C-alpha positions in Angstrom: 89.9 78.9 119.5 90.9 76.3 121.9 93.2 73.5 120.9 91.6 70.8 123.0 89.3 68.2 121.5 88.4 69.0 117.9 84.8 69.0 117.0 83.7 68.0 113.4 82.6 71.0 111.8 82.2 70.8 108.2 80.8 74.3 107.5 84.0 75.7 109.2 86.3 73.6 107.1 84.3 74.9 103.8 84.6 78.5 105.1 88.2 78.1 105.8 88.7 76.7 102.3 86.8 79.4 100.6 88.4 82.3 102.6 91.9 80.9 102.1 91.3 80.3 98.2 90.1 83.9 97.9 93.1 85.4 99.8 95.3 83.1 97.9 93.7 84.6 94.7 94.0 88.1 96.2 97.6 88.1 96.9 98.5 86.2 93.3 96.5 88.9 91.5 98.1 91.7 93.5 101.6 90.0 92.8 100.6 89.6 89.0 99.6 93.3 89.0 102.8 94.5 90.2 105.3 92.2 88.5 103.5 91.3 85.3 101.0 94.0 85.0 103.9 96.5 84.3 104.9 94.6 81.4 102.0 93.7 79.4 99.2 95.8 78.1 96.3 94.3 79.6 96.0 91.9 82.5 93.5 89.1 82.3 92.8 86.1 83.9 94.9 84.1 81.4 97.8 85.0 83.4 96.4 83.3 86.6 95.2 80.3 84.7 96.7 79.4 81.9 99.9 77.1 82.0 101.6 78.5 79.0 102.2 81.7 80.7 104.7 80.1 83.2 107.6 79.7 81.0 111.3 80.4 81.7 111.8 81.6 78.2 110.6 85.0 78.6 111.1 88.0 81.2 107.1 88.0 81.8 107.1 84.2 82.4 109.7 84.8 84.9 107.7 87.6 86.5 104.9 85.4 86.5 106.8 82.3 88.2 107.8 84.8 90.8 104.3 86.0 91.4 103.3 82.4 92.0 106.0 81.4 94.5 105.3 84.9 96.3 101.5 84.3 96.3 102.5 80.7 98.2 104.7 82.8 101.0 101.8 85.0 101.4 99.5 82.1 101.5 101.4 80.6 104.2 100.9 84.0 106.0 97.1 83.7 105.5 97.1 80.2 106.9 98.6 81.4 110.2 95.3 83.5 110.7 92.6 81.3 108.9 93.9 78.0 109.8 95.7 78.4 113.0 96.9 74.8 113.3 100.1 73.4 112.0 98.9 70.0 111.3 96.2 71.2 109.0 98.4 73.3 107.1 99.4 70.5 104.5 95.8 69.6 104.1 94.5 72.9 103.1 97.4 73.7 100.8 97.0 70.6 99.1 93.3 71.3 98.9 94.1 74.9 97.5 96.3 73.6 94.9 94.0 71.2 93.8 91.1 73.3 93.4 93.6 75.7 91.4 94.3 72.7 89.1 90.7 72.0 88.5 90.1 75.7 87.7 93.1 75.8 85.3 91.7 72.7 83.6 88.4 74.3 83.1 90.0 77.6 81.9 92.7 76.3 79.5 92.9 72.4 79.6 95.2 70.0 81.1 98.6 71.7 82.1 100.9 70.3 79.8 104.0 72.5 80.7 106.5 70.9 83.1 107.3 74.4 84.5 103.5 74.7 85.5 103.9 71.4 87.4 107.2 72.5 89.1 106.1 75.9 90.1 102.9 74.7 91.7 104.6 71.9 93.4 107.2 74.1 94.8 104.6 76.7 95.7 102.5 73.8 97.3 105.9 72.7 99.5 106.4 76.6 100.4 102.8 76.9 101.5 102.4 74.0 103.5 106.1 74.0 105.2 106.3 77.6 106.0 102.5 77.7 107.1 103.3 74.8 109.6 106.6 76.6 110.7 104.6 79.8 111.3 101.9 78.0 112.8 104.1 76.0 115.4 105.8 79.3 116.2 102.6 80.4 117.5 101.4 77.2 119.2 104.8 77.2 121.1 104.5 80.9 122.4 104.1 81.2 126.2 100.6 81.9 127.3 100.7 85.3 129.2 99.4 85.3 132.9 98.7 88.3 134.9 99.0 87.9 138.6 97.5 90.6 140.6 99.1 92.0 143.8 96.7 91.7 146.8 96.3 94.7 148.8 
């Protein structure tokens, strides 16, 4: 993708949002399976979308919190390949977490836990700042130029 003048392409934006959302939930599900799945008899959607799960009072709650934060780090890595632009990282990360909030509201009601809000705001900060950092590093890399020797 060239980084010149940007063309308004709503289908590309929607595709990037859907792709990033799916990759985020894939990462979150993987981390939940590794950290929480070993501690509970049955891993369900409850652990992804219910605000009461994120509690610092239990070991399972701490594992769920760690899963959400690790998914934010993985989401920053996904942004490097899906979004590719540093100035768009905050927008896409905020969109991802707003969609997650709506899904949580539909699934279990308004998140009344302060821990849920703190974990998700910290996750948003991690994803957007780390994503911006990774994208800036890629944007600032030298462009390799091959010079052929004339014979």
